PAMIBA-651067 format. One record per residue: residue in one letter; x, z, y of N, C-alpha, C, O in turn. Coordinates in steps of 0.2 Angstrom, whole numbers, plus 5000, padded with zeros to 4 digits. Atoms other than C-alpha are relative to their C-alpha. Layout:
REM residues N
AXZYXZYXZYXZY...
//
This chain:
REM residues 354
M499550044996502247495255499649975006500049965011A500450024994500847435267500150055005500250035011A500049944995500947605276500750005003500850005009L499350014998502847585277500149945005500449955010E500050074996502747405284499750025007499949995012A500449994993501447465297500450055004500450045010A499649954996502547615302500649965003500849985009L499550044997504047495304499849965006500249955011D500350044995503047375314499850045006500050025012D500249964994502347515325500650025004500650035010A499449984996504147575329500449945002500949955006G499650064998504847395332500650004996501149984998L499450005004506047415317499949964994499349944993T500050045006506447325301500350054994500650104996A499749965005506947395284500750015000501050064998R499250004999508747355288500250065005500850085005D499849954995508647485302500050074996500250124999L500049945003508347625289500650024996500949974992D499549985005509747725281499850064997500350104994G500249945003508747865275499349994997498949965000L500650015003507247885263499850064996500150094992I500449945004506048025257499449974997499049945001V500650025003504747985245499650064997499950104994N500449945002503348105240499449974996499049934998R500650025004502048085226500049944996500549934992V500050065004501647915220500649955001500849955007S499450045000503047795216500650045001500650105002S499449964999504847835216500449975005500349925008Y499650024994506247815229500349934998500449895002E499750065002507047675218499549945001499749895003T500550054999505447575218499949985007499849925009V500150014992505147595237500649975003500549925006A499450034997506947555241500149934998500249885001S499950075003506947405229499549955003499749895005R500550054998505347325235500049995008499849945010M500050014992505647355254500749985002500849965008G499350024998507547305253500350055004500750035009I499749954996508147475259500650024996500650034990E499449975003509947535255500250065004500650065008P499949944997509847715260500750034999500950034993R499449965001511447825262499850074999500250114997W500349935001510347975261499349994997498949965000T500650015003508847995249499850064997500250104995A500349945004507648125242499349984998499049945000Q500650005003506148135231499750074999500050114996L500349935001504948285232499450004996499049954995P500550005005503648345220499349995004499249995010A500750014998501748305222499650065002499150074999E500449944998501248455231500050005008500449985012G500150004993500548475249500550045004500650025010R499549954996501748615254500649965001501049985005M499450034999503148485252500049955006500549935008T500050044994502548385267500450025006500849995009G499649974995503248505280500750004998501149995002I499350005003504748525269500449935001501049935003A499750075000505048335269500249995008500749965009I499950014993504948325288500650045003501050025006Q499449964998506148475290500649974997501249975001M499450035003507348395278500349945004500949935005A499850064996507348235288500350015006500849995008V499749974994507648325304500750024999501250015003L499349975002509148415296500549954998501149955000A499650065002509848255289500249965006500849945006I499850044994509848165305500450055005500950025007T499649964995510548315315500750014997501250025001T499449995002511948335303500449934998501049934996G499750075000512348145303500049974993500349924991M500150035006511848115285499649935000499749894996A500450074999510647975291499850005007499850055011S500250014993510147905308499249995000498950015005T500750025000508447835304499750004993499949974989I500349995006507347895290499349994999498950005004A500750015002505747835282499750054995500150074990L500449955004504547965275499449974997499049955001V500650045003503347885262499650044995499950074991Y500549965005501847955253499549954998499249915002G500550045003500647875242499650054995499850094992N500449965005499147945232499549964997499149925000N500550045003498047865219499550044996499350034991G500449955003496948015216499449974997499149994991R500650035002495347905214500149954995499849954989S499950055005495947755205500450024994500349994989G499749975006497047855194499650054996499850074991G500449965003495547955189500250084999500050114994H499849935001496248125193499450055001499050045004T500549955000495248275190500350075001500950084999Y499749944997495548445197499650074997499550125001G500349945002494648575186499649994993499549934991G500350005007493848615169500549984995501149974996G499650015005494548585152500349934999500949934996G499750065000494848405154500449985006500549925008A499750024993495748415171500749974998501049974993S499450045000497248305174500650054999500550115001A499549955002498848385167500350045006500550105006S499749974994499548425185499550045004499750075009A500549984995497848485192499850074998499650115003A500249935002497448645182500450055004501050065003A499649954996497848785194500649975003501150005003E499550044998498948655202500550045005500350065011G499549974996500548735209499950075002500450105005Y500149944997499848905212500350064995500450114996G499849955005500448995196500649974996500849914995T499450025005501948995184499850014993500249984989N500249995007500949045168499349995000498950035000P500750015001499348955165499650044995499050054996A500349965005499049065150499750075003499250105000L500349944996498649205163499349995003498950035004T500650014996497249115172499549954996498949964997L500550045003496548975161499550034996498950014996P500649975005495649085148499550035004498950045001Y500649974996494649155162499749965005499349985010G500350054996494148995170500349985007500049945011M499650024994495448985184500349934998500949934997T499750075002495648795180500149955006500249895005S499950054994495748725198500250045006500150105007P499849974994496448755215499450035004499450085007G500649974997494648775221499850074998499650115002A500249935002494348925210500550055003500350115005F499549954996495949005218499750015007499750075009Y500249994994495248975235499350045001499250075005A500649965001493549035230500150075000499750115003M499849925001494249205225500250025007500150085009M499849984993495149215242499550015005499450065008F500550004995493649175252499550064998499250095002Q500449955002492649295241500250075003499850115005R499749944997493849435246499950005007499850065010H500150004993493749385264499350025002499250065007C500749994998491849395264499950084999499650115003A500149935002491949565255500350055005500150105007Q499649964996493249635266499850005007499950055011Y500150004993492749575283499349985002499149985008G500750024998490949515282499949935002499449915005T500050074998491349335284499449974996499349994990T500550035003489849225280500049924999500449895002A500050075001489449055273499849965006500049915008E500250034993488549015290500649995004500649945008Q499450014995490149045299500549954997500749915001L499550055003491248945286499749935001500149885002A500350075000490048795288500349975006500349915007Q499850034994490748775306500649954999500749915002V499450045002492348705298499849934998500149885001A500250075003491548565288499649965005499749905006V500450034995490348525302500449975005500349915007T499650024995491648515315500449944998500549895002L499650055003492848415305499749934999500049885000R500350075001491548285300499849975007499849915008D500250034993491048265319500749975002500649915005H499350034998492948225322500049944996500249884999A499950065005492948105307499549945003499749885002S500450054998491448015314500249955006500049905007L499750044994492547955329500649974997501049945001N499450025003493947905317499949944996499649944990P500150065004493947725311500350004993500149964988Y499649995006495147775297499750054995499950054989A500349945004494047915290499649974994499249924995V500450015005493247905273499350015001498849974999F500749984999491748005277499950015008500250045011K500250004992490947975295499450035001499250055007D500749984999489148025293500050085002500250124998P500049934998488848185303499650054995499250024991I500449955004488248345293499850065005500250075010S500249944996487348495300500150064996500350064990R499949945003487448675296499550014994499750034989E500549995006485848665286500249954994500149984989I499850045006486448515276500650044996500650044990Y499549975004488048615272499750064996499950064990L500349945004487048775267499649984994499650024989E500450025005485948675256500449964995500149944989S499650045005487348585247500250044994500150104994R499949975007487848625229500750045000501150025004F499449965001489148755224500549964995500249934991I499550025005490748695216500350064996500250064990V499849935003491548865213499750055005500050055011E500349954995490448995221500550055003500950084999P500450024994490549035236500149935003499849925008L499850064997491348865240499549954998499449944992K500550065001490148715242500449935000501049935001I499750065000490548535240500349985007500849945006Y499750024993490848515259500650045002501050035006D499449964998492248645258500649974996501250004997Y499550035004493248535246500349945004500049905007C499750064998494548405251499849944996499549954991L500250065003494248225246500549984994501050014994I499650035005494948135231500049925001499549895000N500050074998495447965237500749974999501250004998D499450035000496847835237500249995007499849995012G499850014993497947805252500850005000501150034996G499249994999499747795259500150015007499750005012V499849984993500547865274500849995001501250004996A499250004998502347835282500150025007499750005011M499849984993503247905296500749985001501149984996I499350024999504847855304500350065004500150075010L499749954996506047995310500749975002501149944998T499350024997507647955321500250055005499850105007S499849964995508648035334499649995007499349935008A500350014993507948065352500349945004499949905007D499750064996509147935359499849944997499749895001R500250065003508747805346499249995002499049935003A500850014999506847835348499849975007499349945008R500250024993506947795367500049925000499749895004D499950075000507347615362499549974995499449914994C500650035005505847595349499449985004499449995010A500650034996504247515353499550045003499150025007Q500549954998503147665355500350065004500950085003P499749944997503347815366500250064995499850074990P499949965005504247945356499750075000499550095005V500249945001503548105349500550044997500850024992H499449965002504848245347499850064996499350094996V500149945004504948375333500450065004501050065005L499749954996505248525344500250064996500750104998G499849955004505348655330499650004994499149974993F500449995006504848705313500250074996500750104998G499949935004504748855301499849994993499449954991Q500250005007504548895283500150074997500650114998Q499949935003504249055273499649994993499049984993G500450005007503849065254499750074999499950125001Q500349945002502749195247499849994992499249984990L500050035007503049155228499950064995499750054989R500149955005503049325220499350014999498950025003N500749995002501449355210499649945002499049955003S500450064997500949175215499549984994499149934995D500650015004499849175199499350025002498850004999F500649974998498549265208499949995008500449995011P500150014992497749245226500350065003500250125001P499649944996498749345239499550045003499050025006D500449964996497949495246499949995007499450015010D500050014993498449455263499849935003499949915009F500250074998497849275263500649965003500549925007W499450034998499649225266500250015007500649985011R500049984993499549305283500750015002500949995008E499349984998501349375283500449945000500849935005A499550065000502149215278499849955005500249915008I500250054995501049105290500350035007500649995011A499849974994501549225304500849995001501049975006T499350015000503449215299500249925002500649915006A499850074999503449025298499849975007500149935010G500250024994502449005314500550035006500649995010K499549974995503649125324500649965000500949945005Q499450045000505149025318499949935004500349915007A500150064996504348865324499950005007500249965011Y500149994992503848935341500750015003500849995008T499449984998505549005343500549945001500849935006M499650065000506448845339499749955006500149925009A500350054995505248745350500050035007499850005012D500149974994505348875364499350005003499249985009C500750004997503448895366499750054996500050094992S500449955003502149005360499349974998499249914999R500650035003500448985351499549985006499149945006A500450024994499648985369500149935003499749915006D499850064998500548825372499749944996499749884998V500250055005499748735357499349975003498850005004D500650034997498448605363499649984994499049974995V500450025005497948545346500350024993501050024993L499749975007498148625328499849954994499249944994M500250045006498248525312500250054994500750074992A500049955006497848655298499949974994499449934993Y500150035007498048605280499350034997499350084995D500749985002496248605275499849974993499349934992N500150025007496348565256499350044998498950014995F500749975001494848695256499950035007500350065010S500249984993493948745272500250085001500450095007P499849944998494348935271500850005002501050055006N499350004998496248885273500050005008500550025011V499950004993495848855291499950075003500250085008L500149934998495249035293500650034999500850075004F499449975002496749095285500649985005501050035007T499550024996497848995296500050035007500550055010L500249974994497049055312500250075001500550095006E499949935000497249235307500850015000501150055003G499349995001499049215301500449985007500950015008L499650024994499649125317499850055006500150045011G500249954995498749265328499549975005499550005010F500550024995497449155337499450055000499150055005C500549945000496249295331500250054996500750044992A499849945004496349465323499849984993499449954991P500250015007496249475304499350024999499050075002G500850005002494449455298499649985005499049985004E500450024994493849385315500049925000499649905004S500050084999494149195311499349974999499249925003G500750035001492349165305499650005006499349955008A500450004993491649225322500449965005500149935009W499550034995493149155332499849925000499949895006I500150085000492748965327499449985002499349925002Q500750024998490948965333500049975007500549985010D500150024993490248895349500549945002500749945008G499650064998491348735349500750015001501149975004R499349984998492948825350500549964997501149954999I499550045004493848715337499849925001500149884997G500250074999492948555343500549965005501049995008L499650044996493748415353500150025007500650015011R500049984993493348495370500050085000499950115005G500049935001493548675363500750035002501249995004E499449964999494948805366500649984996501149974998L499550025004495848745351499849954995499549974990P500250065005495448575343500450004994501050014994I499650005006495848575325499849944996499249924996N500150065005496048425313499649955003499149935001T500450054996495448295326499949944996499549904998S500150065004495548155313499450014995499249964992G500449985006494348245301500350044995499950074990G499749965005495648315291499949984992499649934991H500150015007495648325272499350004998499149974993L500749995002493848375271499649935002499149924998S500450064998493248205280500449945001500249894999E499650064999494648085284500349984994500149924992S499650025006495748075269500450054997500750095001Y499649955003496648185257500749974999500949944993M499350035001498448135260500550065000501150055002Q499649945001499148315257500450015006501050035006G499649984994499648345275500349955004500449955010W499650054997500448185279499549975006499749955011G500550034995498848115288499950055006499850025012L500149954994498748275299500649995004500650005010N499450014995500548245305500049945004500249935009V500150074996500148065309499550015006499649995011E500549994995498648125319500350045006500250035011A499749964995499748255328500449955005500449955011V499650054996500848105334499549965004499749955010R500550044996499348005339499750035006499650015011Q500349964995498648145349500550005006500350005012L499549994994500248165359500249935003500549935008R499950074997500447975361499449985004499449935008R500650024997498647975368499749944998499549905002T500350065003498047845356499450014996499349974992C500649985005496547935348499349975002498849994999G500650024998495247855358499550055002499650105005D500649964999493547945358500250074998499850125000R499849935002494348095349500650035003500950085000Q499449984996495748115361499950075003499450085006V500049934997496148295366500349995007500949965008Q499850014993496348285385500650045002500750105000D499349974997498148315392500450044994500750084996A499649975006498848365374500749985001500949925002T499350005000500648395375500450034995501050014993I499749975005501048505361499550014994498950034995A500450005006500348495343500450044995501050034994Q499749965006500648605328499749994994499149984993Y500250015007500548575310500250064996500750094997L499849955005500448715297499649994994499049984993C500350005006500148715279500150074997500650104996A500049935003499648885272499949994992499549964989A499950015008500148895253500550054998500850085002P499549965003501348985242500749995004501150045004V499450014995502748905253499649975007499449925007V500450024994502048905271500549965004501149985005T499650044996502748765282499749995007499149985007S500350024993502448725301500549965004501149975003V499650044995503048595313499750005006499149995007V500350004993502848595332500349935003500949925003Y499850064997502848425340499850005008499450045010G500150004993502948385359500149935002500449895000A500050074997502648235370500649995004500849945005Q499350004996504248285379500550044996500350094993A499549965003505848345372500150075003500650105001
//
């Protein structure tokens, strides 16, 4: 509720201005509407999965475009820490064992696939074997994102880490280390979407949804995909670029769903920023830092800022295009892209101008 109140205040609106509501994860649409005094004429509630974030934003845009609603609040809450959620082993929370990746846990649980981390560990193991990617290369993701988080007052973890600290840290599921894992924490996020005409009258400079895309890769989703979701990422990215009338070369800042650090590598390859197998080398030498060729997850992302299942990354995209990120601001950023690599890949392209 606090996040929604802050979003409304940021936009110069009140709950009475809302006629649409999307709620994701914690709490129900009825609870949010009742406590906030919202009487929506269009409502949706989505499952507690990170891939649903992009879908929620796409749904809101389509609802506004078709006249189902004019101003929609998208509300997310997570009580992962206070709720004692666990994400692996025999005592894992009911929703956490191989969460969302399989249709039949009987195929995976007897063999120790009890967590999303195990799923990504197998994917990265394949990447290492197939392309020669190394832990030293992967370390750059965690180190860079922690550098970004050190400049973010909202970040949970701000203390910088070095490559040496990363390499000496303990394995969770080999070859992934503790710094390769997203956080488990509480938090809330809210976004307000409305028409471009209405947004011009709001309190803040509007950021525009220029395009979006989506592609499922659900067949055989009980097992890690051989292509690292590369084909689905490429398809969703192409849809988003086409709708936005831009290309990946126009992207100033990328928000890549970093539930686990290898997902950043898979995203870069799928979108075509580098060739298959070259992402480990491509991200070196400051390339994904704030002053690099392609700044990634400038808030610190899920690895260091907060695990808000993609919502925080979309908020950071808006802040970058509003030029309100302070010391972590990407200079002259005008286009930001969000992409979640998962069994349903989603992408959203934002622009400072329509």
